[in-house]
C-alpha positions, 0 to 999 in steps of 0.5 A: 909180572904179575899177572891181573887180578880179576877175582872179587877179592882182587876188586874189594882190595881195589876198592881201597885204592886211593881211599884216605881219611876223609879228615887228613890232619897234616904230618907237621905241628911242630919242628923240634930242634929246627931253628926257625926264622920267617920272612915274606913278600907280598907281589905288587897289588897281588893277591898271592904271597911267598913264605920262605922256609928253611929246616936245618937238622940237628939230628944225624938220624939217616933218613926215609932209606937204609942206604944214604950212599950214593944218591943221584941228587945235589943241591948245585943246580935244582929247584924241585917244584913239589905239587901235592907237598900235603899228600901222604906221597909229596911229605916224603918227597919234600922231606927227603929232598930237604933231607938232601940239600936241594933247594925246593919250592911247593905251591898249595893254596892254603899259606896258614896250612902251610905254616903248619906243615912246614913251619916259617922259614927262610929261603935259602932251603924251602919256598911256599907259594899261595895257588890252586892247580884247579885254576888257571889264574893262580899259576902265575909265572913268578911260581916256576921261576927257576925252576929246573925240576917238577915233582906232581902229587897231586890227588883225590881219592876215588871215591866221593868222600868228604875231600870231593868238597870244593870241586876237588873231584879226580877230574879236578885234580888229576886231570884239569891240575895237571893240565894247567900245572903243565901249561903253566910250566917254563921251556927250560925245565928238565924232567917232570915226574907225575905220580899217577896209577897202575891200572889207567889203561885197563880202567873199562877191564875187572877189577879196575872198572869198579876203581873208576866208577867214578872216573879215577882212573880215566882222569889220571891217563888224561894227564898222563897223556897231556903230560907226554904230548907236551915235549916236555921230559917226563916220567910218569911212575904208575904205583900199586895201592899205597901203603906206610902213612899217610903220616899224620900229626907226624914231626919232620924229625919223626917223618924222617925216620920212616921206613917200609918196614920189611917191605923195601924190595922194589918192583918195576914194571911197564905195559900196566900189567903190575898188581900188588901193593907200593910204599909211599914211602918208595914211591916217592924215593922212586919219584927223586932218584927218576929226576936225574936218570937218563934212562928214565927219561920219558918213561912210564913205571909201574913201582910195587913193593915187597918184603925185602932189601931194597935199593934205599937211595942208592942211585946206581941200584934204581938204575939197574932197576929202571934199566931190568924193567925196560928190557924186561 
């Protein structure tokens, strides 16, 4: 495990830890080679609409990871709810789930953005609901019917930016939003995977105190704590500084070809001791693998990526990495 950096250089680097473009675009502006159809329904007198989506690939290249063997997930019984699907990690999570033929559902604030991201498709592969986790009244029970697993990738910038408009602050997103989401989930959910951050237990220490000037680490930790006390089986993923992406103005085929370059090897630790960077591609794969592995149940892991050959989407290799972190 890498020792905690407390130098000026480390502090400077961490200032960009959660930084995103103040004017983010979306990765999916078109769906070449994907047949698209649309059905929609309006619930009773409710303002909530549901847009169903399906994408059937006509492209045969391998997705995201180099190794396409021994994946831990199957499409037989899962319905995975993804929160934060328009963000850097969430985009990759959803694209990878769809490529694996795992039925998915997302909750987004803006249905028009959902159409721009995912196209207009049918419900066999992807269901899109309008909702805002920051508002508990938005989270109707119908949004969670049949959901077996949850991956929450919501987040905002650590420092004030345009992304804080409309109360999109760390407090509202990382604390209130997570609390509302967990409180709304049915008891039948088998696993909740939450993407958090390294350093959440050290927010009063340098260099983490700089990152936490506006409370982002404090509120992420509060969200973690609420999930842990909820009684749901959970896995918390704490990535290092995010690299690779976020992918903007990309179609789905291009996104599925993304790789972590030379940084495919994965470091996994526990105890909030890791410091470094994490590829968004690696973080997304860690979330998907954690859905099924028994070794990850009720565990918290820090995740970094470094140069070298990594586990790809090989479930056994991921199991070994998670097990090694618990025994270290």
